[in-house]
C-alpha positions as CSV (number, residue, x, y, z in Angstrom):
1,M,-20.8,-44.7,-5.7
2,K,-19.0,-44.4,-9.0
3,I,-17.1,-41.2,-9.9
4,S,-16.1,-40.5,-13.4
5,I,-15.0,-37.7,-15.7
6,N,-16.2,-37.6,-19.3
7,S,-15.7,-34.5,-21.7
8,N,-14.4,-32.6,-18.6
9,I,-17.7,-33.1,-16.7
10,L,-17.6,-34.9,-13.3
11,T,-20.5,-37.4,-12.9
12,L,-21.7,-39.3,-9.9
13,N,-24.0,-42.4,-10.1
14,H,-24.8,-45.7,-8.4
15,F,-25.4,-44.2,-4.9
16,S,-28.3,-46.3,-3.5
17,D,-26.8,-46.4,-0.1
18,L,-26.7,-42.6,0.5
19,E,-29.0,-40.8,3.0
20,S,-30.9,-37.7,2.1
21,Y,-28.5,-35.4,4.0
22,H,-25.6,-36.8,1.9
23,F,-27.4,-35.7,-1.3
24,G,-27.8,-32.2,0.3
25,A,-24.0,-32.0,1.0
26,I,-23.2,-33.1,-2.6
27,E,-25.5,-30.4,-3.9
28,F,-23.8,-27.9,-1.6
29,I,-20.4,-28.8,-3.1
30,G,-21.9,-27.7,-6.5
31,F,-23.3,-30.9,-8.1
32,I,-26.6,-30.7,-10.0
33,K,-29.1,-33.6,-10.0
34,K,-30.1,-34.8,-13.5
35,S,-33.3,-36.5,-14.6
36,D,-31.6,-39.9,-14.6
37,D,-30.8,-39.5,-10.9
38,S,-27.1,-38.9,-11.6
39,F,-25.2,-35.8,-10.3
40,V,-23.0,-33.8,-12.5
41,L,-20.5,-30.9,-12.1
42,E,-19.5,-28.6,-14.9
43,P,-15.8,-28.0,-15.5
44,D,-15.4,-24.8,-13.5
45,N,-12.8,-25.5,-10.8
46,L,-13.1,-29.2,-11.3
47,N,-9.9,-30.3,-9.5
48,A,-10.8,-28.5,-6.3
49,K,-14.4,-29.8,-6.3
50,L,-13.2,-33.4,-6.8
51,V,-10.9,-33.0,-3.8
52,E,-13.7,-31.5,-1.8
53,L,-16.0,-34.4,-2.7
54,I,-13.4,-37.1,-1.9
55,D,-12.7,-35.4,1.5
56,Y,-16.4,-35.4,2.3
57,L,-16.9,-39.1,1.2
58,S,-14.0,-40.2,3.3
59,Y,-15.2,-38.3,6.3
60,E,-18.6,-40.0,6.0
61,N,-17.0,-43.4,5.3
62,I,-18.9,-43.7,2.0
63,D,-17.4,-46.3,-0.4
64,Y,-16.6,-45.0,-3.9
65,E,-14.9,-46.1,-7.1
66,M,-13.1,-43.6,-9.4
67,C,-12.2,-43.7,-13.1
68,E,-8.5,-43.5,-14.1
69,I,-8.9,-39.8,-15.0
70,C,-10.2,-39.0,-11.5
71,S,-7.3,-40.9,-10.0
72,G,-4.9,-39.0,-12.1
73,F,-6.4,-35.7,-11.0
74,L,-6.0,-36.7,-7.3
75,E,-2.5,-37.9,-7.8
76,K,-1.6,-34.6,-9.4
77,H,-3.3,-32.7,-6.6
78,Q,-1.4,-34.6,-4.0
79,K,1.9,-34.0,-5.8
80,I,1.2,-30.3,-5.7
81,I,0.5,-30.4,-2.0
82,D,3.7,-32.4,-1.3
83,E,5.8,-30.0,-3.4
84,F,4.2,-27.0,-1.7
85,D,5.0,-28.5,1.7
86,D,8.6,-29.2,0.7
87,L,8.9,-25.6,-0.5
88,K,7.5,-24.2,2.8
89,Y,9.9,-26.4,4.8
90,E,12.9,-25.2,2.9
91,A,11.8,-21.5,3.1
92,L,11.2,-21.8,6.8
93,N,14.6,-23.3,7.4
94,F,16.2,-20.4,5.6
95,K,14.3,-17.9,7.8
96,N,15.5,-19.9,10.8
97,E,19.1,-19.7,9.6
98,N,19.2,-23.4,8.9
99,F,20.0,-23.7,5.2
100,N,22.5,-24.8,2.5
101,T,25.1,-22.1,2.8
102,E,26.9,-23.2,-0.4
103,D,23.7,-22.7,-2.4
104,Y,23.2,-19.3,-0.8
105,K,26.7,-18.3,-1.7
106,L,26.2,-19.4,-5.3
107,F,23.0,-17.4,-5.5
108,Q,24.8,-14.3,-4.3
109,E,27.6,-14.7,-6.8
110,S,25.1,-15.1,-9.7
111,I,23.1,-12.1,-8.6
112,S,26.1,-9.9,-8.3
113,G,27.1,-10.7,-11.8
114,L,23.7,-9.6,-13.1
115,I,23.0,-6.3,-11.4
116,S,24.7,-2.9,-11.4
117,R,24.0,-1.8,-7.8
118,P,25.1,-4.3,-5.1
119,L,22.4,-5.5,-2.7
120,K,22.7,-4.8,1.0
121,S,23.1,-7.8,3.3
122,H,19.4,-7.8,4.3
123,Q,18.3,-7.4,0.7
124,K,20.4,-10.5,-0.4
125,K,18.5,-12.6,2.2
126,A,15.2,-11.3,1.0
127,A,16.1,-11.9,-2.6
128,Y,17.2,-15.5,-1.9
129,H,14.0,-16.2,-0.1
130,L,11.9,-14.8,-2.9
131,Y,13.9,-16.7,-5.5
132,K,13.5,-20.0,-3.7
133,I,9.8,-19.6,-2.8
134,G,8.9,-18.5,-6.4
135,N,5.8,-16.7,-5.2
136,G,6.6,-14.7,-2.2
137,A,5.7,-11.7,0.0
138,N,8.1,-9.0,1.2
139,F,6.7,-7.3,4.3
140,S,9.9,-5.3,5.0
141,V,9.5,-1.9,6.5
142,P,9.3,1.2,4.2
143,G,12.7,2.3,3.0
144,S,14.3,-1.1,3.1
145,G,14.7,-1.5,-0.6
146,K,11.9,-4.0,-1.5
147,T,11.9,-2.8,-5.2
148,S,15.7,-3.6,-5.5
149,V,15.1,-7.1,-4.2
150,V,12.4,-7.8,-6.7
151,L,14.4,-6.4,-9.6
152,S,17.4,-8.6,-8.7
153,V,15.2,-11.7,-8.6
154,Y,13.6,-10.7,-11.8
155,E,17.0,-10.5,-13.5
156,K,18.0,-13.9,-12.1
157,L,14.8,-15.5,-13.4
158,K,15.2,-13.7,-16.7
159,S,18.7,-15.1,-17.1
160,E,17.2,-18.6,-16.6
161,G,14.5,-18.0,-19.3
162,K,11.7,-18.2,-16.8
163,V,10.4,-14.6,-17.2
164,N,11.0,-11.8,-19.6
165,A,8.9,-8.9,-18.4
166,L,7.6,-7.2,-15.3
167,F,3.9,-6.4,-14.8
168,V,3.5,-4.1,-11.8
169,V,0.2,-3.0,-10.2
170,G,0.5,-0.2,-7.6
171,P,-0.5,3.4,-6.8
172,L,0.3,6.1,-9.3
173,A,3.1,7.4,-7.1
174,S,5.0,4.1,-7.5
175,F,5.5,4.3,-11.2
176,G,8.4,6.7,-11.2
177,P,10.4,4.8,-8.5
178,W,10.0,1.6,-10.5
179,K,11.5,3.1,-13.6
180,T,14.2,4.8,-11.7
181,E,15.1,1.8,-9.6
182,F,15.1,-0.5,-12.7
183,E,17.8,1.6,-14.3
184,L,19.9,1.9,-11.1
185,V,19.7,-1.7,-10.1
186,L,19.9,-3.4,-13.5
187,G,22.0,-0.8,-15.3
188,R,19.7,-0.2,-18.3
189,K,16.7,2.0,-19.0
190,P,13.6,-0.2,-19.3
191,R,11.4,-0.1,-22.3
192,H,8.3,0.6,-20.4
193,K,4.6,1.3,-20.8
194,V,2.2,3.0,-18.3
195,L,-1.2,1.5,-18.6
196,A,-3.1,4.1,-16.6
197,G,-5.0,7.2,-17.4
198,G,-6.2,8.3,-20.8
199,S,-8.8,6.4,-22.7
200,L,-9.3,2.6,-22.9
201,E,-9.0,2.8,-26.7
202,K,-5.4,4.2,-26.4
203,R,-4.5,1.7,-23.7
204,R,-5.9,-1.2,-25.6
205,I,-3.2,-0.8,-28.3
206,N,-0.6,-1.7,-25.6
207,Y,-2.5,-4.8,-24.6
208,L,-2.0,-6.2,-28.1
209,D,1.8,-6.4,-27.6
210,T,3.4,-9.6,-28.7
211,A,6.7,-11.3,-27.9
212,A,8.3,-9.4,-30.8
213,N,7.4,-5.9,-29.7
214,K,6.8,-6.2,-25.9
215,S,8.1,-3.8,-23.3
216,E,10.1,-5.0,-20.3
217,L,8.2,-3.1,-17.7
218,Y,4.4,-2.5,-17.6
219,L,3.0,-0.3,-14.9
220,T,-0.7,0.0,-14.1
221,S,-2.9,1.2,-11.2
222,F,-5.4,-0.8,-9.2
223,Q,-8.3,1.2,-10.7
224,T,-7.2,0.7,-14.2
225,L,-6.6,-3.0,-13.7
226,L,-10.3,-3.2,-12.6
227,F,-11.5,-1.6,-15.7
228,D,-9.1,-3.3,-18.1
229,A,-9.1,-6.8,-16.6
230,K,-10.2,-8.5,-19.8
231,D,-7.5,-6.7,-21.9
232,V,-4.9,-7.5,-19.3
233,R,-5.8,-11.2,-19.5
234,Q,-5.3,-11.0,-23.3
235,L,-1.8,-9.5,-22.8
236,F,-0.8,-12.2,-20.3
237,S,-2.0,-14.9,-22.7
238,Q,0.3,-13.8,-25.5
239,K,2.7,-16.5,-26.4
240,G,6.3,-15.7,-25.6
241,I,5.4,-13.1,-22.9
242,N,6.2,-14.4,-19.5
243,F,5.4,-12.0,-16.7
244,F,6.7,-11.6,-13.2
245,F,3.5,-10.3,-11.7
246,I,4.1,-7.7,-8.9
247,I,1.5,-6.1,-6.5
248,D,3.2,-3.0,-5.0
249,E,1.7,-1.5,-1.8
250,A,-0.4,-4.6,-1.6
251,H,-2.4,-3.4,1.5
252,Y,-4.7,-1.8,-1.1
253,I,-6.2,-5.2,-1.9
254,K,-6.8,-6.2,1.7
255,R,-10.6,-5.8,1.6
256,L,-12.2,-9.2,1.2
257,D,-15.1,-7.8,-0.8
258,G,-13.1,-5.1,-2.6
259,Q,-13.3,-4.7,-6.4
260,W,-9.6,-4.0,-6.7
261,A,-8.9,-7.3,-4.9
262,S,-11.3,-9.2,-7.1
263,A,-9.6,-7.9,-10.2
264,V,-6.1,-8.8,-8.9
265,L,-7.2,-12.3,-7.7
266,G,-8.9,-13.0,-11.0
267,L,-5.6,-12.6,-12.9
268,S,-3.2,-14.2,-10.5
269,S,-3.1,-17.7,-12.1
270,L,-2.0,-16.2,-15.4
271,S,1.6,-15.9,-14.3
272,D,4.0,-18.5,-12.9
273,Y,5.9,-16.0,-10.8
274,R,4.2,-13.5,-8.4
275,C,5.2,-11.2,-5.6
276,I,3.5,-8.8,-3.2
277,L,5.2,-5.9,-1.5
278,T,3.9,-3.9,1.5
279,G,5.4,-2.6,4.7
280,T,1.9,-2.6,6.2
281,P,0.7,-6.2,5.8
282,I,-1.9,-6.5,8.6
283,P,-3.4,-3.0,9.2
284,K,-6.5,-4.0,11.2
285,S,-7.3,-7.7,11.1
286,Y,-5.6,-11.0,10.4
287,T,-8.1,-11.5,7.6
288,D,-6.2,-8.8,5.7
289,T,-3.7,-11.6,4.8
290,F,-6.3,-13.7,3.0
291,N,-6.3,-11.8,-0.3
292,L,-2.5,-11.4,-0.3
293,F,-1.8,-15.2,-0.1
294,D,-4.7,-16.2,-2.3
295,F,-3.0,-14.0,-5.0
296,L,0.4,-15.6,-4.4
297,W,-0.9,-19.2,-4.3
298,P,-4.2,-19.4,-6.1
299,N,-4.0,-23.2,-6.6
300,N,-2.4,-24.1,-3.3
301,N,-4.7,-22.7,-0.6
302,A,-2.0,-21.2,1.5
303,I,-4.6,-20.3,4.1
304,D,-7.2,-23.0,3.8
305,D,-11.0,-22.3,4.1
306,D,-11.2,-24.0,7.5
307,S,-8.4,-21.9,8.9
308,K,-10.0,-18.7,7.5
309,I,-13.2,-19.5,9.3
310,R,-11.3,-20.2,12.6
311,I,-9.3,-16.9,12.3
312,R,-12.5,-14.9,11.8
313,S,-14.2,-16.6,14.7
314,L,-11.3,-16.1,17.0
315,E,-10.9,-12.4,16.1
316,N,-14.6,-11.8,16.6
317,S,-14.4,-13.3,20.1
318,G,-11.3,-11.2,20.9
319,S,-8.9,-14.2,20.8
320,H,-6.2,-12.3,18.8
321,I,-3.3,-14.3,20.1
322,Q,-4.8,-17.6,19.0
323,A,-5.7,-16.1,15.6
324,A,-2.2,-14.8,15.2
325,E,-0.8,-18.3,15.9
326,I,-2.9,-19.8,13.1
327,V,-1.9,-17.1,10.6
328,K,1.7,-17.4,11.5
329,D,1.7,-21.2,11.1
330,K,0.2,-20.8,7.6
331,I,2.1,-17.9,6.1
332,N,5.4,-17.8,8.1
333,P,7.5,-19.6,5.4
334,L,5.9,-17.6,2.5
335,Y,7.0,-14.1,3.4
336,Y,10.2,-12.2,4.4
337,R,10.4,-9.2,6.6
338,V,13.2,-6.8,7.5
339,R,12.6,-4.6,10.5
340,K,13.7,-1.0,10.7
341,S,16.2,-1.7,13.4
342,E,18.0,-4.1,11.0
343,L,18.7,-1.4,8.3
344,G,21.6,0.2,10.0
345,L,20.3,3.7,9.4
346,K,21.5,6.8,11.2
347,E,19.1,8.3,13.8
348,Q,16.0,10.4,13.1
349,I,16.3,13.7,14.9
350,F,13.0,15.3,15.9
351,K,13.7,18.9,16.7
352,E,11.8,20.6,19.5
353,P,8.6,22.1,18.0
354,I,9.0,25.8,17.1
355,G,6.2,27.6,19.0
356,I,4.9,30.6,17.1
357,E,2.5,33.4,18.2
358,M,-0.3,34.0,15.8
359,N,-0.7,37.4,14.2
360,P,-3.6,39.4,15.5
361,L,-6.0,38.8,12.7
362,E,-5.4,35.1,12.4
363,K,-5.7,34.8,16.1
364,R,-9.1,36.5,16.0
365,V,-10.3,34.1,13.3
366,Y,-9.0,31.0,15.1
367,K,-10.6,32.0,18.4
368,A,-13.9,32.8,16.7
369,I,-14.0,29.3,15.1
370,E,-12.9,27.6,18.3
371,N,-15.7,29.3,20.3
372,K,-18.3,28.5,17.6
373,I,-17.3,24.8,17.7
374,E,-17.4,24.7,21.5
375,N,-21.0,26.1,21.4
376,Y,-22.0,23.6,18.7
377,S,-20.7,20.7,20.9
378,K,-22.9,21.7,23.8
379,T,-26.1,21.5,21.7
380,D,-25.4,18.5,19.6
381,Y,-28.2,15.9,20.0
382,I,-27.9,13.9,16.7
383,N,-28.3,10.2,16.5
384,N,-27.2,9.6,12.9
385,I,-23.7,8.3,13.4
386,E,-22.6,8.8,9.8
387,F,-23.9,12.4,9.7
388,V,-22.3,13.1,13.1
389,S,-18.9,11.8,11.9
390,R,-19.0,14.1,8.8
391,L,-20.0,17.0,11.0
392,Y,-17.2,16.5,13.5
393,R,-14.7,15.9,10.8
394,G,-15.7,19.1,9.0
395,R,-15.3,21.2,12.2
396,M,-11.9,19.8,12.8
397,I,-10.8,20.6,9.3
398,R,-11.9,24.2,9.8
399,L,-9.7,24.4,12.9
400,R,-6.8,22.8,11.0
401,Q,-7.3,25.3,8.1
402,A,-7.2,28.2,10.6
403,V,-3.7,27.2,11.8
404,S,-2.5,26.6,8.2
405,N,-3.9,29.4,6.1
406,V,-6.9,31.6,7.2
407,G,-7.8,32.1,3.5
408,L,-8.7,28.4,3.2
409,I,-11.8,28.9,5.4
410,K,-13.8,30.5,2.6
411,N,-13.6,27.3,0.6
412,S,-16.3,24.6,0.9
413,I,-15.7,21.2,2.4
414,N,-17.3,18.1,0.9
415,D,-20.3,16.8,3.0
416,Y,-20.0,19.7,5.4
417,S,-22.2,22.8,5.2
418,E,-22.0,24.5,8.6
419,D,-21.0,28.2,8.6
420,V,-18.6,28.4,11.5
421,L,-18.4,32.2,11.0
422,S,-22.1,32.8,10.9
423,E,-23.4,36.0,12.6
424,N,-19.9,37.5,12.6
425,S,-19.5,39.8,9.6
426,D,-16.2,41.3,10.9
427,I,-14.5,37.8,11.0
428,K,-15.9,37.0,7.6
429,K,-14.4,40.1,6.1
430,I,-11.0,39.2,7.6
431,V,-11.2,35.7,6.0
432,D,-12.3,37.0,2.6
433,Q,-9.6,39.6,2.5
434,Y,-6.9,37.9,4.5
435,D,-4.3,37.6,1.8
436,T,-4.2,41.4,1.5
437,L,-4.2,42.1,5.3
438,E,-1.2,40.2,6.8
439,V,1.3,37.5,6.2
440,P,0.8,34.5,8.5
441,S,3.4,34.2,11.3
442,K,4.1,30.6,10.2
443,I,5.1,31.8,6.8
444,K,7.6,34.3,8.3
445,E,9.1,31.5,10.5
446,L,9.2,29.1,7.5
447,I,11.1,31.6,5.4
448,R,13.6,32.2,8.3
449,L,14.1,28.4,8.9
450,T,14.4,27.7,5.2
451,A,17.0,30.4,4.7
452,K,19.0,29.0,7.6
453,L,19.0,25.5,6.2
454,R,19.9,26.8,2.7
455,K,22.8,28.7,4.1
456,E,24.1,25.3,5.4
457,N,23.7,24.1,1.8
458,K,20.9,21.7,2.7
459,K,18.0,20.6,0.5
460,V,14.6,20.9,2.2
461,V,11.2,19.2,1.8
462,I,8.3,21.2,3.2
463,W,5.1,19.4,4.0
464,S,1.6,20.8,4.2
465,N,-1.8,19.1,4.0
466,F,-3.7,21.8,2.2
467,I,-3.3,22.7,-1.5
468,G,-4.1,26.3,-0.8
469,S,-1.3,26.4,1.8
470,L,1.1,24.7,-0.7
471,D,0.4,27.6,-3.2
472,L,0.8,30.2,-0.4
473,I,4.2,28.6,0.7
474,K,5.5,28.6,-2.9
475,K,4.4,32.2,-3.5
476,H,6.3,33.5,-0.5
477,L,9.4,31.3,-1.2
478,V,9.6,32.6,-4.7
479,E,9.2,36.2,-3.5
480,N,12.2,35.5,-1.2
481,N,14.2,34.3,-4.2
482,F,14.1,30.6,-3.4
483,N,13.8,28.0,-6.2
484,C,11.0,25.6,-5.4
485,K,8.5,23.3,-7.0
486,L,5.3,21.6,-5.8
487,I,4.1,18.0,-5.7
488,F,0.4,17.5,-4.9
489,G,-2.5,15.4,-6.1
490,G,-2.9,17.6,-9.2
491,T,0.7,17.1,-10.3
492,P,0.6,14.7,-13.2
493,I,2.3,11.3,-13.2
494,E,4.5,10.4,-16.1
495,Q,1.9,8.8,-18.4
496,D,0.6,11.6,-20.7
497,T,3.3,12.5,-23.1
498,E,1.1,15.3,-24.5
499,S,1.2,17.2,-21.2
500,S,3.6,20.1,-20.9
501,A,3.5,20.2,-17.1
502,N,6.3,18.8,-15.0
503,T,5.4,15.3,-13.7
504,R,6.0,14.1,-10.2
505,E,8.8,12.0,-11.5
506,Q,10.5,14.9,-13.2
507,I,10.2,17.2,-10.2
508,R,11.4,14.5,-7.8
509,N,14.4,13.6,-10.1
510,E,15.3,17.3,-10.4
511,F,15.1,17.7,-6.6
512,V,17.3,14.7,-5.8
513,D,19.9,15.9,-8.3
514,K,22.4,17.7,-6.1
515,N,23.5,19.9,-9.0
516,S,20.1,20.8,-10.4
517,G,19.6,24.1,-8.5
518,L,16.2,22.9,-7.2
519,D,16.8,22.7,-3.5
520,I,13.3,23.1,-2.0
521,L,10.3,20.8,-2.6
522,V,6.9,21.7,-1.2
523,A,4.6,18.6,-1.0
524,N,1.4,17.2,0.2
525,P,1.7,13.9,2.2
526,A,-1.4,12.5,0.5
527,A,0.3,12.6,-2.9
528,C,4.0,12.3,-2.0
529,A,4.2,10.3,1.2
530,E,4.1,6.9,-0.5
531,S,6.6,5.4,-2.9
532,I,8.6,8.6,-3.6
533,S,12.2,8.6,-2.1
534,L,14.1,11.9,-1.4
535,H,16.8,10.6,0.9
536,K,19.8,10.5,-1.4
537,T,20.3,14.3,-1.3
538,C,17.8,15.5,1.3
539,Q,17.9,15.0,5.1
540,D,15.8,17.9,6.3
541,A,12.0,18.1,6.4
542,I,9.8,21.0,7.7
543,Y,6.2,20.3,8.7
544,Y,4.3,23.5,8.1
545,D,1.1,21.8,9.3
546,L,-0.1,18.3,10.2
547,S,-3.2,16.2,10.0
548,Y,-4.3,13.4,12.4
549,N,-3.5,10.8,9.7
550,C,-0.6,8.9,11.4
551,A,-0.1,6.6,8.4
552,Q,0.7,9.5,6.0
553,Y,2.9,11.1,8.7
554,L,5.0,8.0,9.2
555,Q,5.4,7.5,5.4
556,S,6.4,11.1,5.0
557,L,9.1,10.7,7.7
558,D,10.5,7.8,5.7
559,R,10.9,9.8,2.5
560,I,14.2,11.1,3.8
561,H,15.1,8.1,6.0
562,R,15.8,5.1,3.8
563,V,18.3,2.6,2.7
564,G,20.8,4.0,0.1
565,G,21.8,7.2,1.9
566,S,20.5,7.3,5.4
567,E,23.2,4.9,6.6
568,L,25.7,7.8,6.5
569,R,23.6,10.9,7.5
570,P,20.9,11.5,10.2
571,S,17.5,12.9,9.2
572,N,16.2,16.1,10.8
573,Y,12.6,17.0,11.3
574,Y,11.3,20.5,12.1
575,F,7.7,21.3,13.3
576,L,6.0,24.7,13.1
577,Q,3.3,25.2,15.7
578,Y,1.0,28.0,16.7
579,K,1.0,28.2,20.5
580,N,-2.2,27.2,22.3
581,T,-3.9,25.8,19.2
582,I,-4.8,22.5,17.7
583,D,-1.3,22.3,16.3
584,V,0.0,21.2,19.7
585,D,-2.7,18.4,20.0
586,I,-2.1,17.0,16.5
587,L,1.7,16.6,17.0
588,E,1.3,15.0,20.5
589,N,-1.4,12.7,19.2
590,I,0.4,11.4,16.1
591,N,3.6,11.0,18.1
592,R,1.8,8.7,20.6
593,K,0.3,6.7,17.7
594,A,3.6,6.6,15.8
595,Q,5.5,5.2,18.8
596,K,2.8,2.4,19.2
597,M,3.0,1.6,15.5
598,Y,6.8,1.5,15.5
599,D,6.7,-0.9,18.5
600,V,4.5,-3.2,16.6
601,I,6.2,-2.8,13.3
602,E,9.4,-4.1,14.9
603,E,7.6,-7.3,15.6
604,D,7.5,-10.1,13.0
605,F,4.0,-9.0,12.1
606,G,1.0,-7.6,14.0
607,I,-2.2,-5.6,13.8
608,Y,-1.7,-1.9,13.5
609,S,-3.8,0.9,12.0
610,L,-1.7,2.0,9.1
611,D,-5.0,2.1,7.1
612,M,-4.9,4.5,4.1
613,F,-8.6,4.5,3.8
614,D,-9.5,5.4,7.4
615,E,-11.0,8.8,7.8
616,N,-11.9,8.7,11.5
617,D,-8.8,10.5,12.9
618,D,-10.4,13.9,12.9
619,T,-13.6,12.5,14.5
620,E,-11.7,10.9,17.3
621,A,-9.8,14.2,17.9
622,Y,-13.1,16.1,18.0
623,M,-14.5,13.8,20.7
624,R,-11.4,14.1,22.8
625,L,-11.2,17.9,22.5
626,F,-14.8,19.0,22.6
627,K,-17.3,16.3,23.5
628,N,-15.5,14.5,26.3
629,K,-14.6,17.6,28.4
């Protein structure tokens, strides 16, 4: 067989000795048979297909001749493999404390001369690893300072003329921290652009930036990247703009068939320097690592196809230990991870839950709903799993609303239409008029506890999972002469300069300013538990209510327990609970889950359910409390 490349088209001919199954395999690789009995392959992914062809021919002991261009391609490919192997060997030696100490010392000296805020010891090691590997993952636990590490490496690469701008993809809540950390770490305010929200027409102007008018920090969301992929590609292709491409909270692209992941992977090869950041690298399956390392090394196959097939097969058969061994062998050199126990933080103090008796009216409402749900559970004979899940989840939300703010029960719930107060007009009247009838006991206890903490001159963050409860809490705090502000899903991010509303970043910055006068922050974990840091001036958190979402709970705990403040002061957590209600079960349940997660997080890496998209927590609780009695 003769293999040649002409006009960037790979051609096969002179193959009289091949069997029919050989032809089938060649077509499977992607070759197309022509009328002259030759096989051709169009230029898409030519190098990889040539390598795949040669591997197959060698396996089948088929003789072949190559043109000089093909030989050049293969030599270049082998050189890439060898360089990648050398890089992994060096990175693994560093992780195993076997490295050139003089080179590490010189790196630290050069970094310290470039940044304004010194790195912690564990951050220096993470920065050196990222710098040496070029395209690396940082799987350190939340609160360890991953952003500081990336910014330090960026400044080092920038000083060497290798990059001159950061392009960060992440959740909206991460935008503010990136701008804040940029200034704190590098000592200058970044010229930045937020490429999220608004119309594509307005965003498109920013994608036309050139080297002469570029910004130094570009921030966009996963959703916007999906819609604007073509325009982003144009920005990356501008001559003189060399991006350090960052994916923050990278667990959002773990889904192998996800559109966000496809958008990110489609752009990965446009930058020479890439990094992924997440404290939750493997939420449910070792396949969650595939997209992460395909992004980092699009041309090196960090986890090769054969290994991916073996990992899937082993997981499907329950052989998780063997699957883990393969994953670790492939990715161990390419990521760095700092465990929580290595951060040197003061302890987290979880106060004994404050048991509260319900007021008479809210107790009547709660008992009525609980009794109704118990009766429902005895007569449920539904086979549609999806419908049942929605039903159970809706019932649990009603119970959670009842221990948070009775007035919430009159609001509708998406995909749930049961009337848990049906045939009980007295209870319905109480719900409809509740705000005028009594003040919830929790509110009274919250005011008392907040007043105590403020007398001790402490800033306080108050967590609630319902927007209506956030408003109720703020109303009563204001009535008691406390200065407070809210952060929830409706609080804008800093992207729309025409908005007169306080943004999340402005509120957060005002709160952490010890002299601002804003000493109470009321927040929703779904909007504020990820990426926003409060620990510099706040060490006290009150949980007005909780959900069964352990991921958001853990992240909310870390808002006041992080590197850069928590080394000196312990963090305190207070929990308000209605006695003999679902409040007790929720806290016990998430504490059990949290301990299991912490145990695994302290490992090098492992599978744990920190899945931001999982909505089955309420369903599991319903089965435990009502169906499995």
